[in-house]
C-alpha positions as CSV (number, residue, x, y, z in Angstrom):
1,M,83.1,65.7,87.1
2,S,84.8,67.1,90.2
3,P,84.9,70.9,90.6
4,L,87.9,72.9,89.5
5,G,90.2,74.2,92.3
6,V,93.7,74.4,93.7
7,V,95.3,70.9,93.7
8,D,98.9,71.8,94.6
9,S,100.6,74.8,96.0
10,A,103.9,75.9,97.6
11,G,105.5,79.1,98.7
12,M,109.0,80.2,99.6
13,T,111.0,83.3,100.5
14,Q,114.8,83.8,100.5
15,T,117.0,86.7,101.6
16,G,119.3,86.5,98.6
17,H,123.0,87.1,98.2
18,V,123.1,90.9,98.9
19,R,120.5,92.0,101.4
20,R,121.1,91.4,105.1
21,T,117.4,91.1,106.0
22,N,114.3,89.8,104.3
23,E,111.6,92.5,103.9
24,D,109.3,90.2,101.9
25,S,106.3,88.4,103.4
26,Y,103.8,85.9,102.0
27,L,100.6,84.2,103.0
28,M,99.0,80.9,101.9
29,R,95.6,80.3,103.4
30,G,93.6,77.6,101.6
31,D,92.6,79.2,98.3
32,L,94.1,82.6,99.3
33,F,97.6,83.6,98.3
34,M,99.6,86.8,98.8
35,V,103.1,88.2,98.3
36,A,104.2,91.5,99.8
37,D,107.6,93.3,99.2
38,G,108.4,95.9,101.9
39,V,110.1,99.2,101.1
40,G,111.5,101.9,103.3
41,G,114.8,100.7,104.4
42,A,116.1,99.4,107.8
43,A,113.5,97.2,109.5
44,A,110.5,99.3,108.3
45,G,110.0,97.4,105.1
46,E,109.8,94.1,106.9
47,V,107.2,95.6,109.3
48,A,105.1,96.9,106.5
49,S,105.0,93.6,104.6
50,S,104.2,91.7,107.8
51,M,101.3,94.1,108.6
52,C,100.0,93.4,105.1
53,A,100.2,89.6,105.6
54,E,98.4,90.0,108.9
55,A,95.5,91.9,107.3
56,F,95.1,89.1,104.7
57,A,95.2,86.5,107.5
58,E,92.2,88.3,109.1
59,I,89.9,88.2,106.0
60,D,86.5,86.9,106.7
61,L,86.1,84.6,103.7
62,I,82.6,83.6,104.7
63,R,81.4,87.2,104.5
64,L,83.6,88.3,101.6
65,R,84.6,86.7,98.4
66,G,86.5,87.5,95.3
67,D,88.0,91.0,94.7
68,A,85.9,92.5,97.5
69,A,87.8,90.4,100.0
70,L,91.2,91.3,98.4
71,K,90.3,95.0,98.3
72,E,89.2,95.1,102.0
73,A,92.4,93.4,103.1
74,I,94.6,95.8,101.1
75,R,92.7,98.9,102.3
76,T,92.9,97.7,105.9
77,A,96.7,97.0,105.5
78,N,97.2,100.4,103.9
79,R,95.4,102.3,106.7
80,R,97.4,100.5,109.4
81,I,100.7,100.9,107.7
82,Y,100.1,104.6,107.0
83,E,99.0,105.3,110.6
84,R,102.1,103.5,111.9
85,A,104.4,105.4,109.6
86,V,103.0,108.7,110.6
87,S,103.1,108.0,114.4
88,D,106.4,106.1,114.6
89,P,109.5,108.0,113.5
90,D,111.4,104.7,113.1
91,A,108.8,103.6,110.6
92,S,108.6,106.9,108.6
93,G,108.5,106.3,104.9
94,M,107.8,102.6,105.1
95,G,105.4,100.8,102.7
96,T,104.9,97.6,100.8
97,T,103.8,96.2,97.5
98,V,101.2,93.5,97.3
99,T,99.9,90.9,94.8
100,A,97.2,88.6,95.9
101,A,94.9,85.9,94.4
102,L,91.7,84.2,95.7
103,V,90.5,81.1,93.9
104,G,86.7,80.8,93.8
105,E,84.2,78.3,92.5
106,E,85.2,76.4,89.3
107,G,88.6,78.0,89.4
108,R,87.4,81.6,88.8
109,T,90.2,83.6,90.4
110,A,90.3,87.2,91.6
111,F,93.5,89.1,91.7
112,A,94.6,92.4,93.2
113,N,97.9,94.2,93.0
114,V,99.7,97.4,94.1
115,G,103.3,98.0,93.1
116,D,105.6,95.8,91.2
117,S,105.2,92.3,92.6
118,R,103.7,90.2,89.9
119,A,101.2,87.5,88.9
120,Y,101.9,85.2,86.0
121,L,99.9,82.5,84.3
122,L,101.3,79.5,82.5
123,R,98.5,78.0,80.3
124,G,99.8,75.2,77.9
125,D,103.2,76.4,76.7
126,E,102.4,80.1,77.0
127,L,103.5,82.3,79.9
128,R,101.5,85.5,80.4
129,R,102.0,88.2,82.9
130,L,98.7,89.1,84.4
131,S,99.5,92.1,86.6
132,E,100.7,95.6,85.6
133,D,103.7,97.1,87.4
134,H,103.2,100.4,89.1
135,S,106.8,101.7,88.8
136,V,108.9,104.3,87.3
137,V,110.4,102.0,84.7
138,A,107.0,100.6,83.7
139,E,105.9,104.2,82.8
140,L,109.1,104.7,80.9
141,V,108.6,101.5,78.9
142,A,105.0,102.4,78.2
143,S,105.9,105.8,76.9
144,G,108.6,104.3,74.7
145,Q,111.5,106.1,76.4
146,I,113.3,102.8,77.2
147,S,113.0,99.3,76.0
148,P,112.0,96.3,78.2
149,E,115.6,95.1,78.0
150,E,116.9,98.5,79.3
151,A,114.4,98.4,82.1
152,E,116.0,95.3,83.5
153,R,119.2,97.3,84.4
154,H,117.7,100.7,84.9
155,P,118.9,102.4,88.2
156,Q,115.3,103.2,89.2
157,R,113.9,99.8,88.3
158,N,112.9,99.2,92.0
159,V,111.2,102.5,92.5
160,V,107.4,102.0,92.7
161,T,104.9,104.7,92.0
162,R,102.2,103.1,94.1
163,A,102.5,101.3,97.4
164,L,100.6,100.6,100.6
165,G,101.3,103.1,103.3
166,A,102.2,106.1,101.2
167,D,98.8,107.8,101.5
168,P,95.6,107.3,103.6
169,N,93.9,105.8,100.5
170,V,95.4,103.6,97.9
171,E,94.4,102.7,94.4
172,V,94.1,99.0,93.9
173,D,94.1,97.2,90.5
174,T,91.8,94.1,90.4
175,F,91.1,91.6,87.7
176,W,89.7,88.1,87.2
177,L,90.8,84.9,85.5
178,D,88.5,82.1,84.4
179,G,90.7,79.2,85.4
180,Q,91.2,76.0,83.3
181,E,92.4,72.6,84.3
182,G,96.2,72.5,84.2
183,D,96.7,76.3,84.7
184,V,99.9,77.1,86.8
185,L,99.9,80.5,88.5
186,L,102.8,82.3,90.1
187,L,102.9,85.3,92.5
188,C,106.3,86.7,93.1
189,S,108.3,89.7,94.3
190,D,110.6,91.7,92.0
191,G,113.6,89.8,93.5
192,L,112.5,86.9,91.3
193,H,111.3,88.5,88.1
194,D,114.3,90.9,88.1
195,M,116.9,88.1,88.4
196,A,115.2,85.3,86.3
197,S,114.1,85.8,82.7
198,E,110.5,85.0,81.7
199,T,112.0,82.2,79.6
200,E,113.5,80.7,82.8
201,I,110.2,81.2,84.7
202,A,108.2,79.5,82.0
203,E,110.6,76.5,81.9
204,H,110.2,76.0,85.7
205,L,106.4,76.4,85.7
206,S,106.0,74.0,82.8
207,A,107.9,71.2,84.6
208,E,105.7,68.3,85.6
209,R,106.9,68.4,89.2
210,P,105.3,69.1,92.6
211,A,104.8,72.8,93.3
212,E,107.3,72.5,96.1
213,D,110.0,71.6,93.6
214,V,109.0,74.2,91.1
215,V,109.2,77.0,93.7
216,R,112.6,75.8,94.8
217,G,113.8,75.9,91.2
218,L,112.5,79.4,90.7
219,V,114.2,80.7,93.8
220,Q,117.4,78.9,92.8
221,A,117.3,80.5,89.3
222,A,117.0,84.0,90.9
223,L,120.0,83.2,93.2
224,Q,122.0,82.1,90.2
225,G,121.0,85.3,88.4
226,G,122.6,87.4,91.1
227,G,120.2,87.2,94.1
228,E,120.5,91.0,94.5
229,D,117.1,91.3,96.3
230,N,114.9,89.3,98.6
231,I,113.2,86.5,96.6
232,T,109.6,85.3,97.2
233,A,107.5,83.0,95.1
234,I,104.1,81.2,95.4
235,V,103.1,78.6,92.8
236,F,99.7,77.0,92.7
237,R,98.0,74.7,90.1
238,L,94.4,74.3,89.2
239,G,92.7,70.9,88.5
240,E,89.8,68.7,89.4
241,R,89.5,68.6,93.2
242,A,87.2,66.4,95.3
243,P,84.4,68.3,96.9
244,N,85.3,69.8,100.3
245,A,89.0,68.7,99.8
246,E,91.7,71.1,101.1
247,P,94.4,72.0,98.6
248,A,97.8,70.5,99.1
249,T,99.9,73.3,100.5
250,R,103.6,73.4,101.3
251,T,105.3,76.3,103.0
252,I,109.1,76.5,103.0
253,L,111.2,78.3,105.6
254,I,113.0,81.5,104.8
255,Q,116.5,80.1,105.0
256,D,116.2,76.7,103.3
257,P,119.2,74.4,103.8
258,D,118.7,72.8,100.4
259,L,119.2,76.1,98.7
260,V,123.0,76.2,98.8
261,R,124.9,79.3,97.8
262,D,128.4,78.0,97.1
263,D,129.5,78.2,93.5
264,D,130.5,74.6,93.7
265,E,126.9,73.6,94.3
266,G,125.3,75.8,91.7
267,G,124.3,78.6,93.9
268,G,126.5,81.3,92.4
269,I,126.2,83.4,89.3
270,S,126.0,81.4,86.1
271,T,128.8,81.7,83.5
272,G,126.5,83.3,81.0
273,R,125.4,86.0,83.5
274,L,128.9,86.6,84.5
275,L,130.1,87.2,80.9
276,M,127.1,89.5,80.3
277,R,128.0,91.5,83.4
278,L,131.6,91.7,82.5
279,G,130.4,93.1,79.1
280,I,128.4,95.7,81.1
281,V,131.5,96.6,83.1
282,F,133.6,97.2,79.9
283,G,130.8,99.3,78.4
284,V,130.7,101.4,81.6
285,V,134.4,101.9,81.4
286,A,134.0,103.3,77.9
287,V,131.2,105.7,79.1
288,L,133.4,106.9,82.0
289,G,136.2,107.5,79.6
290,V,134.0,109.9,77.6
291,L,132.6,111.6,80.6
292,G,136.2,112.0,82.0
293,A,136.9,114.5,79.3
294,V,134.3,116.9,80.8
295,G,134.7,115.9,84.4
296,L,132.7,113.2,86.1
297,R,132.2,115.4,89.1
298,K,130.2,117.8,87.0
299,A,127.8,115.0,85.7
300,H,124.4,115.0,87.5
301,F,121.0,113.5,86.7
302,V,117.5,113.5,88.2
303,G,116.2,110.3,89.7
304,A,113.8,108.8,92.3
305,D,115.0,107.9,95.8
306,E,113.3,104.6,96.8
307,A,114.1,105.0,100.5
308,S,112.7,108.5,100.9
309,G,110.0,108.5,98.2
310,H,111.3,111.8,96.9
311,V,112.7,113.2,93.7
312,A,116.5,113.6,94.1
313,V,119.6,114.8,92.2
314,Y,122.5,112.3,91.8
315,Q,126.1,112.9,91.0
316,G,127.7,110.5,88.5
317,V,126.2,108.4,85.7
318,P,122.9,106.4,85.9
319,V,124.5,103.0,85.8
320,E,124.1,100.2,88.3
321,L,126.4,97.1,88.1
322,F,125.8,93.7,89.7
323,A,125.9,93.2,93.5
324,G,124.5,96.6,94.0
325,V,127.5,98.6,92.8
326,K,126.4,102.0,91.7
327,L,128.2,104.7,89.7
328,Y,126.3,107.5,91.3
329,H,125.3,108.9,94.7
330,R,122.6,111.2,95.9
331,V,123.6,114.8,96.5
332,W,120.3,116.6,97.0
333,D,116.8,115.5,98.2
334,S,114.1,117.7,96.8
335,K,111.4,116.8,99.4
336,V,109.0,116.4,96.3
337,A,107.2,113.0,96.5
338,Y,107.7,111.3,93.1
339,A,104.3,109.6,93.5
340,S,102.6,113.1,93.6
341,L,103.8,113.9,90.1
342,T,101.8,113.0,87.0
343,P,103.1,110.1,84.8
344,A,103.9,112.5,82.0
345,T,106.0,114.7,84.4
346,R,107.8,111.6,85.7
347,E,108.6,110.5,82.2
348,E,110.1,113.9,81.4
349,L,112.0,114.3,84.6
350,F,113.5,110.8,84.9
351,D,115.0,110.8,81.4
352,H,118.5,110.4,82.9
353,Q,119.8,113.3,80.9
354,I,123.3,114.4,82.1
355,R,123.1,117.9,83.5
356,S,124.9,120.3,85.8
357,E,123.9,120.2,89.4
358,S,122.2,123.5,89.2
359,G,120.4,122.4,85.9
360,A,119.2,119.2,87.6
361,K,117.8,121.1,90.6
362,R,116.1,123.6,88.3
363,A,114.5,120.8,86.3
364,V,113.1,119.4,89.6
365,E,111.7,122.8,90.6
366,V,110.0,123.3,87.3
367,A,108.5,119.8,87.4
368,A,107.2,120.4,91.0
369,K,105.2,123.4,89.7
370,Q,103.4,121.4,87.0
371,P,99.6,121.1,87.7
372,L,98.4,117.7,88.9
């Protein structure tokens, strides 16, 4: 019997419908796979994710294997990104998420992740998420403050509580999977899992098609779901592989001509999604009608600013529509790093309670004094 290993793989990244630049990066190097989603705004996020990919490309896979190799790459990337952010004013505040996998002997696979890029496994007919998000909404869901469905449209759904480059040291989650023949694995940025449901993801991963076609289908599903963020996906399958054989790998360009965006070609928002979003719009109108009685300008709430990494006060209501339309704007930056707060304090602070501006600022000041 031939040993178990990677028999097919493909990766793709797409800018999406809304963002002007692509701040995602990915790497496929034999049995090593990595997805990074840059944060920080402007070009800084793109720089951070690229630096992460470079660190993974430099791994000495002869000297290091498994989670030790992944941890070393992540710590190297974190140090470089942090030093660049501190020394270069144009890169201040930049960072990146990362999710990586390294397939070893007999399909035993090591994983590592920081942030909210994800790893999924399709085994048989069951889709299982392997990684845990390090994000504000993940903490809110875990504490029972919001449901998984509410998390999908939460204004702070893209705010991560852990990222490379934020501090000199970074906490890395690692775990292992004993692979089986027929396993299909997916690494992706939040631009995919935010725009395509897990049901859609499972349907594409279960299709008996080459990994290249599966990855195209996943990215197309995210585009049809709105394409509000950069989209990156890597798919690889495990099976019997001839000794010393290299896995079949296919890398697809960022702007793929076969992924059309015109509504006539199926690249637009699906009818179901459009109806759902129209429903959201009408619901928001009703909320605004109620708030209008007390004055929308007096409505404020506390949230996390993804760009600055700080706790902030926003004027308006905590609602975000499709295509990045927000019913709120920032009016005060506290200079308090939200990652420095305890999970319990973040849960209490980011409850999106409507307050006065002074009340919101006072809540932030109280939270900042809580012991770590």
